[in-house]
TORPA-4810 file (N, C-alpha, C, O; in nm, 3 decimals):
<nodes>
NODE_1_-0.807_1.374_-6.418_-0.666_1.346_-6.438_-0.639_1.199_-6.407_-0.714_1.134_-6.335_X
NODE_2_-0.532_1.148_-6.463_-0.495_1.008_-6.443_-0.434_0.987_-6.306_-0.407_1.084_-6.234_X
NODE_3_-0.412_0.862_-6.270_-0.353_0.832_-6.140_-0.211_0.888_-6.129_-0.169_0.935_-6.023_X
NODE_4_-0.137_0.883_-6.240_-0.002_0.939_-6.239_-0.003_1.089_-6.217_0.080_1.142_-6.142_X
NODE_5_-0.096_1.157_-6.280_-0.109_1.302_-6.262_-0.155_1.336_-6.120_-0.107_1.432_-6.060_X
NODE_6_-0.248_1.256_-6.069_-0.295_1.278_-5.931_-0.182_1.252_-5.831_-0.170_1.323_-5.731_X
NODE_7_-0.101_1.151_-5.859_0.012_1.121_-5.771_0.110_1.238_-5.769_0.155_1.281_-5.663_X
NODE_8_0.141_1.289_-5.885_0.235_1.401_-5.895_0.179_1.525_-5.826_0.252_1.595_-5.756_X
NODE_9_0.053_1.552_-5.846_-0.010_1.672_-5.790_-0.028_1.664_-5.639_-0.030_1.767_-5.571_X
NODE_10_-0.041_1.543_-5.586_-0.070_1.528_-5.443_0.052_1.491_-5.358_0.052_1.513_-5.237_X
NODE_11_0.154_1.435_-5.422_0.270_1.387_-5.346_0.252_1.246_-5.293_0.336_1.196_-5.218_X
NODE_12_0.143_1.180_-5.331_0.114_1.043_-5.290_0.140_0.953_-5.410_0.090_0.981_-5.519_X
NODE_13_0.217_0.848_-5.393_0.249_0.761_-5.506_0.123_0.691_-5.558_0.025_0.673_-5.486_X
NODE_14_0.128_0.653_-5.685_0.016_0.582_-5.745_-0.013_0.453_-5.669_-0.129_0.416_-5.649_X
NODE_15_0.093_0.385_-5.626_0.076_0.261_-5.548_-0.001_0.287_-5.420_-0.090_0.211_-5.384_X
NODE_16_0.034_0.396_-5.349_-0.035_0.428_-5.224_-0.179_0.474_-5.250_-0.268_0.445_-5.171_X
NODE_17_-0.201_0.544_-5.359_-0.338_0.584_-5.393_-0.424_0.459_-5.410_-0.535_0.452_-5.357_X
NODE_18_-0.373_0.361_-5.485_-0.448_0.237_-5.503_-0.471_0.167_-5.369_-0.579_0.112_-5.344_X
NODE_19_-0.369_0.168_-5.284_-0.382_0.106_-5.151_-0.489_0.178_-5.068_-0.575_0.113_-5.008_X
NODE_20_-0.484_0.310_-5.065_-0.582_0.386_-4.989_-0.723_0.358_-5.038_-0.817_0.350_-4.958_X
NODE_21_-0.739_0.342_-5.168_-0.870_0.306_-5.222_-0.909_0.165_-5.178_-1.024_0.141_-5.140_X
NODE_22_-0.814_0.072_-5.183_-0.846_-0.068_-5.152_-0.888_-0.087_-5.006_-0.967_-0.175_-4.975_X
NODE_23_-0.835_-0.004_-4.916_-0.872_-0.018_-4.774_-0.987_0.075_-4.736_-1.031_0.076_-4.621_X
NODE_24_-1.037_0.151_-4.833_-1.152_0.237_-4.807_-1.118_0.369_-4.739_-1.207_0.439_-4.692_X
NODE_25_-0.989_0.404_-4.734_-0.953_0.531_-4.673_-1.003_0.647_-4.758_-1.049_0.748_-4.705_X
NODE_26_-0.992_0.631_-4.888_-1.045_0.731_-4.982_-1.144_0.662_-5.074_-1.141_0.540_-5.091_X
NODE_27_-1.231_0.741_-5.130_-1.329_0.685_-5.223_-1.260_0.632_-5.347_-1.157_0.684_-5.390_X
NODE_28_-1.317_0.528_-5.404_-1.264_0.473_-5.529_-1.281_0.577_-5.639_-1.381_0.649_-5.644_X
NODE_29_-1.183_0.583_-5.725_-1.187_0.679_-5.835_-1.291_0.639_-5.938_-1.326_0.521_-5.953_X
NODE_30_-1.340_0.739_-6.009_-1.425_0.709_-6.125_-1.338_0.636_-6.225_-1.215_0.646_-6.222_X
NODE_31_-1.401_0.562_-6.314_-1.327_0.485_-6.415_-1.374_0.523_-6.555_-1.491_0.554_-6.577_X
NODE_32_-1.281_0.520_-6.646_-1.317_0.537_-6.786_-1.377_0.405_-6.836_-1.373_0.305_-6.764_X
NODE_33_-1.431_0.405_-6.955_-1.486_0.283_-7.013_-1.379_0.174_-7.024_-1.410_0.055_-7.019_X
NODE_34_-1.255_0.215_-7.039_-1.147_0.117_-7.051_-1.084_0.082_-6.916_-0.986_0.009_-6.910_X
NODE_35_-1.141_0.135_-6.807_-1.099_0.097_-6.672_-0.993_0.184_-6.607_-0.952_0.157_-6.494_X
NODE_36_-0.950_0.290_-6.675_-0.851_0.379_-6.615_-0.915_0.465_-6.507_-1.028_0.511_-6.522_X
NODE_37_-0.841_0.485_-6.398_-0.890_0.571_-6.291_-0.882_0.718_-6.333_-0.789_0.761_-6.401_X
NODE_38_-0.985_0.794_-6.291_-0.987_0.938_-6.316_-1.007_1.011_-6.184_-1.091_0.972_-6.102_X
NODE_39_-0.928_1.115_-6.163_-0.932_1.190_-6.037_-0.966_1.336_-6.064_-0.922_1.396_-6.162_X
NODE_40_-1.046_1.391_-5.974_-1.085_1.532_-5.984_-0.991_1.616_-5.897_-0.908_1.562_-5.823_X
NODE_41_-1.005_1.746_-5.908_-0.928_1.835_-5.822_-0.961_1.810_-5.675_-0.873_1.817_-5.590_X
NODE_42_-1.087_1.780_-5.646_-1.127_1.750_-5.509_-1.060_1.622_-5.459_-1.018_1.615_-5.344_X
NODE_43_-1.049_1.521_-5.545_-0.980_1.398_-5.508_-0.834_1.427_-5.472_-0.781_1.373_-5.375_X
NODE_44_-0.770_1.512_-5.551_-0.631_1.549_-5.524_-0.621_1.624_-5.393_-0.525_1.607_-5.318_X
NODE_45_-0.719_1.708_-5.364_-0.723_1.782_-5.237_-0.728_1.684_-5.120_-0.658_1.703_-5.020_X
NODE_46_-0.810_1.581_-5.132_-0.819_1.478_-5.028_-0.685_1.404_-5.015_-0.639_1.377_-4.905_X
NODE_47_-0.624_1.372_-5.128_-0.494_1.303_-5.125_-0.387_1.390_-5.059_-0.302_1.338_-4.986_X
NODE_48_-0.390_1.519_-5.084_-0.295_1.610_-5.017_-0.318_1.611_-4.867_-0.224_1.614_-4.788_X
NODE_49_-0.444_1.608_-4.827_-0.479_1.601_-4.685_-0.419_1.475_-4.623_-0.355_1.480_-4.518_X
NODE_50_-0.439_1.362_-4.689_-0.385_1.235_-4.640_-0.233_1.241_-4.634_-0.172_1.198_-4.537_X
NODE_51_-0.172_1.295_-4.738_-0.026_1.306_-4.743_0.027_1.388_-4.626_0.123_1.348_-4.560_X
NODE_52_-0.035_1.500_-4.600_0.009_1.587_-4.489_-0.010_1.517_-4.355_0.075_1.526_-4.267_X
NODE_53_-0.121_1.449_-4.339_-0.146_1.377_-4.214_-0.042_1.267_-4.193_0.003_1.246_-4.081_X
NODE_54_-0.003_1.198_-4.301_0.101_1.096_-4.292_0.234_1.160_-4.254_0.310_1.103_-4.175_X
NODE_55_0.264_1.278_-4.309_0.387_1.348_-4.273_0.392_1.380_-4.124_0.499_1.382_-4.063_X
NODE_56_0.276_1.404_-4.067_0.269_1.434_-3.924_0.262_1.308_-3.838_0.251_1.316_-3.716_X
NODE_57_0.268_1.192_-3.902_0.276_1.066_-3.829_0.144_1.006_-3.786_0.143_0.912_-3.707_X
NODE_58_0.034_1.056_-3.835_-0.095_0.997_-3.801_-0.105_0.859_-3.865_-0.058_0.838_-3.976_X
NODE_59_-0.168_0.767_-3.794_-0.192_0.633_-3.848_-0.303_0.640_-3.952_-0.376_0.739_-3.960_X
NODE_60_-0.315_0.534_-4.032_-0.423_0.531_-4.131_-0.559_0.536_-4.064_-0.652_0.600_-4.114_X
NODE_61_-0.572_0.470_-3.950_-0.699_0.475_-3.876_-0.729_0.617_-3.831_-0.842_0.665_-3.845_X
NODE_62_-0.629_0.685_-3.777_-0.648_0.824_-3.734_-0.681_0.913_-3.854_-0.764_1.004_-3.843_X
NODE_63_-0.618_0.889_-3.965_-0.645_0.969_-4.085_-0.789_0.949_-4.130_-0.854_1.043_-4.173_X
NODE_64_-0.838_0.827_-4.120_-0.979_0.803_-4.153_-1.071_0.887_-4.067_-1.169_0.944_-4.116_X
NODE_65_-1.040_0.894_-3.938_-1.120_0.976_-3.847_-1.106_1.123_-3.884_-1.205_1.196_-3.889_X
NODE_66_-0.983_1.167_-3.909_-0.961_1.307_-3.947_-1.035_1.343_-4.076_-1.093_1.451_-4.086_X
NODE_67_-1.033_1.253_-4.174_-1.107_1.278_-4.298_-1.257_1.294_-4.270_-1.322_1.383_-4.324_X
NODE_68_-1.309_1.207_-4.185_-1.451_1.217_-4.151_-1.482_1.349_-4.083_-1.582_1.414_-4.113_X
NODE_69_-1.395_1.388_-3.991_-1.415_1.515_-3.921_-1.402_1.632_-4.018_-1.479_1.728_-4.009_X
NODE_70_-1.307_1.626_-4.108_-1.283_1.733_-4.205_-1.404_1.750_-4.297_-1.441_1.862_-4.332_X
NODE_71_-1.464_1.640_-4.336_-1.577_1.644_-4.428_-1.709_1.675_-4.358_-1.808_1.706_-4.424_X
NODE_72_-1.712_1.666_-4.225_-1.833_1.694_-4.147_-1.828_1.839_-4.098_-1.763_1.869_-3.998_X
NODE_73_-1.895_1.926_-4.168_-1.891_2.068_-4.135_-1.962_2.100_-4.002_-1.947_2.210_-3.950_X
NODE_74_-2.037_2.005_-3.948_-2.105_2.028_-3.820_-2.023_1.972_-3.703_-2.071_1.971_-3.590_X
NODE_75_-1.903_1.924_-3.730_-1.820_1.865_-3.625_-1.774_1.973_-3.527_-1.771_2.092_-3.557_X
NODE_76_-1.740_1.926_-3.409_-1.683_2.016_-3.308_-1.532_2.014_-3.322_-1.473_1.906_-3.334_X
NODE_77_-1.470_2.129_-3.320_-1.324_2.132_-3.331_-1.259_2.063_-3.211_-1.143_2.021_-3.218_X
NODE_78_-1.333_2.052_-3.101_-1.280_1.983_-2.983_-1.247_1.837_-3.015_-1.154_1.781_-2.959_X
NODE_79_-1.325_1.776_-3.106_-1.297_1.637_-3.145_-1.165_1.627_-3.220_-1.088_1.533_-3.199_X
NODE_80_-1.139_1.723_-3.305_-1.013_1.725_-3.381_-0.897_1.750_-3.286_-0.793_1.684_-3.294_X
NODE_81_-0.915_1.844_-3.197_-0.810_1.876_-3.100_-0.779_1.757_-3.011_-0.662_1.730_-2.982_X
NODE_82_-0.881_1.686_-2.968_-0.859_1.568_-2.883_-0.776_1.462_-2.955_-0.688_1.401_-2.896_X
NODE_83_-0.806_1.442_-3.082_-0.729_1.345_-3.161_-0.584_1.391_-3.176_-0.492_1.310_-3.164_X
NODE_84_-0.565_1.519_-3.201_-0.429_1.573_-3.215_-0.353_1.561_-3.083_-0.236_1.523_-3.082_X
NODE_85_-0.418_1.591_-2.972_-0.353_1.580_-2.840_-0.315_1.435_-2.810_-0.208_1.408_-2.755_X
NODE_86_-0.402_1.344_-2.845_-0.373_1.202_-2.825_-0.251_1.161_-2.907_-0.166_1.085_-2.860_X
NODE_87_-0.244_1.211_-3.029_-0.130_1.180_-3.116_-0.002_1.240_-3.059_0.103_1.176_-3.064_X
NODE_88_-0.008_1.359_-3.005_0.108_1.422_-2.942_0.159_1.336_-2.827_0.279_1.316_-2.812_X
NODE_89_0.068_1.286_-2.745_0.106_1.199_-2.633_0.178_1.074_-2.684_0.279_1.033_-2.627_X
NODE_90_0.127_1.015_-2.791_0.190_0.897_-2.850_0.328_0.931_-2.907_0.422_0.854_-2.892_X
NODE_91_0.340_1.046_-2.972_0.470_1.089_-3.024_0.569_1.110_-2.910_0.686_1.070_-2.922_X
NODE_92_0.525_1.171_-2.802_0.613_1.191_-2.686_0.662_1.058_-2.631_0.779_1.046_-2.592_X
NODE_93_0.574_0.958_-2.626_0.614_0.825_-2.578_0.718_0.764_-2.671_0.817_0.708_-2.624_X
NODE_94_0.697_0.775_-2.801_0.792_0.719_-2.898_0.926_0.792_-2.891_1.031_0.729_-2.901_X
NODE_95_0.922_0.924_-2.873_1.046_1.001_-2.862_1.125_0.955_-2.740_1.246_0.937_-2.747_X
NODE_96_1.056_0.936_-2.627_1.123_0.891_-2.505_1.185_0.753_-2.526_1.297_0.729_-2.481_X
NODE_97_1.114_0.664_-2.594_1.169_0.531_-2.623_1.293_0.541_-2.711_1.392_0.472_-2.687_X
NODE_98_1.286_0.625_-2.812_1.401_0.640_-2.902_1.521_0.704_-2.831_1.635_0.667_-2.857_X
NODE_99_1.495_0.797_-2.742_1.604_0.858_-2.666_1.669_0.753_-2.575_1.791_0.752_-2.559_X
NODE_100_1.589_0.667_-2.516_1.643_0.560_-2.432_1.727_0.464_-2.516_1.834_0.421_-2.473_X
NODE_101_1.678_0.429_-2.634_1.756_0.343_-2.724_1.889_0.409_-2.760_1.993_0.343_-2.762_X
NODE_102_1.884_0.537_-2.788_2.006_0.608_-2.824_2.106_0.608_-2.709_2.225_0.585_-2.731_X
NODE_103_2.059_0.634_-2.587_2.148_0.634_-2.471_2.214_0.497_-2.454_2.333_0.487_-2.427_X
NODE_104_2.133_0.392_-2.469_2.186_0.256_-2.455_2.291_0.228_-2.563_2.399_0.177_-2.532_X
NODE_105_2.260_0.260_-2.686_2.355_0.238_-2.795_2.481_0.322_-2.778_2.591_0.275_-2.808_X
NODE_106_2.466_0.443_-2.732_2.581_0.529_-2.708_2.673_0.468_-2.602_2.795_0.467_-2.617_X
NODE_107_2.613_0.417_-2.497_2.691_0.352_-2.391_2.761_0.227_-2.442_2.878_0.204_-2.412_X
NODE_108_2.689_0.146_-2.519_2.750_0.024_-2.573_2.863_0.057_-2.670_2.968_-0.006_-2.667_X
NODE_109_2.841_0.157_-2.756_2.945_0.195_-2.852_3.068_0.248_-2.779_3.181_0.223_-2.822_X
NODE_110_3.047_0.322_-2.671_3.159_0.376_-2.593_3.238_0.264_-2.525_3.359_0.277_-2.505_X
NODE_111_3.172_0.154_-2.490_3.240_0.044_-2.422_3.308_-0.051_-2.519_3.380_-0.141_-2.477_X
NODE_112_3.287_-0.032_-2.648_3.348_-0.117_-2.750_3.485_-0.061_-2.785_3.499_0.058_-2.813_X
NODE_113_3.587_-0.149_-2.784_3.723_-0.104_-2.815_3.739_-0.065_-2.961_3.820_0.021_-2.994_X
NODE_114_3.664_-0.127_-3.047_3.670_-0.093_-3.189_3.804_-0.124_-3.252_3.851_-0.052_-3.341_X
NODE_115_3.865_-0.229_-3.206_3.995_-0.268_-3.261_3.987_-0.409_-3.318_3.879_-0.455_-3.355_X
NODE_116_4.097_-0.477_-3.326_4.103_-0.611_-3.385_4.055_-0.721_-3.291_4.043_-0.837_-3.333_X
NODE_117_4.027_-0.687_-3.166_3.978_-0.789_-3.071_3.843_-0.842_-3.115_3.764_-0.770_-3.176_X
NODE_118_3.817_-0.966_-3.083_3.689_-1.026_-3.123_3.579_-1.000_-3.021_3.461_-1.004_-3.056_X
NODE_119_3.615_-0.973_-2.896_3.511_-0.948_-2.796_3.444_-0.814_-2.826_3.510_-0.715_-2.859_X
NODE_120_3.312_-0.814_-2.813_3.236_-0.693_-2.849_3.118_-0.679_-2.755_3.026_-0.760_-2.757_X
NODE_121_3.120_-0.576_-2.671_3.009_-0.554_-2.577_2.874_-0.531_-2.648_2.768_-0.561_-2.592_X
NODE_122_2.879_-0.477_-2.768_2.754_-0.453_-2.840_2.688_-0.586_-2.875_2.570_-0.607_-2.850_X
NODE_123_2.766_-0.676_-2.934_2.712_-0.809_-2.970_2.675_-0.888_-2.846_2.576_-0.960_-2.845_X
NODE_124_2.757_-0.875_-2.738_2.725_-0.944_-2.614_2.589_-0.901_-2.559_2.511_-0.983_-2.512_X
NODE_125_2.563_-0.770_-2.565_2.435_-0.719_-2.517_2.321_-0.769_-2.602_2.217_-0.808_-2.549_X
NODE_126_2.338_-0.769_-2.734_2.232_-0.819_-2.822_2.205_-0.966_-2.798_2.090_-1.010_-2.799_X
NODE_127_2.310_-1.043_-2.776_2.295_-1.187_-2.753_2.230_-1.217_-2.619_2.165_-1.320_-2.603_X
NODE_128_2.247_-1.126_-2.523_2.190_-1.148_-2.390_2.041_-1.121_-2.384_1.972_-1.166_-2.292_X
NODE_129_1.991_-1.049_-2.481_1.849_-1.010_-2.479_1.758_-1.122_-2.519_1.636_-1.104_-2.522_X
</nodes>
């Protein structure tokens, strides 16, 4: 199938498919004599794997490791679990940071009069940083 068909079937845009190939995350597609990329059902399966991993917030580096583990039938599931647990810890850290940002913004918004006055605690806080 063509790159457009593979993109539609996998949920990964053609641009991202080309990017993933260029960085070596996925194998380069076979080419026709005229240079068009051709993808197999297995290629689309790999692209779906990458797409799902991206949805779960894994980095491209982590996805590379996950792909290697997925393709290695002799791998230990403990290795996959360790990577997932590490990612959960990172997500928890990011969530805590975002909650702190939200609390700060909520406080700043509450202290803003929101009227015709020019003084603004939100801008004052941003300028102080």
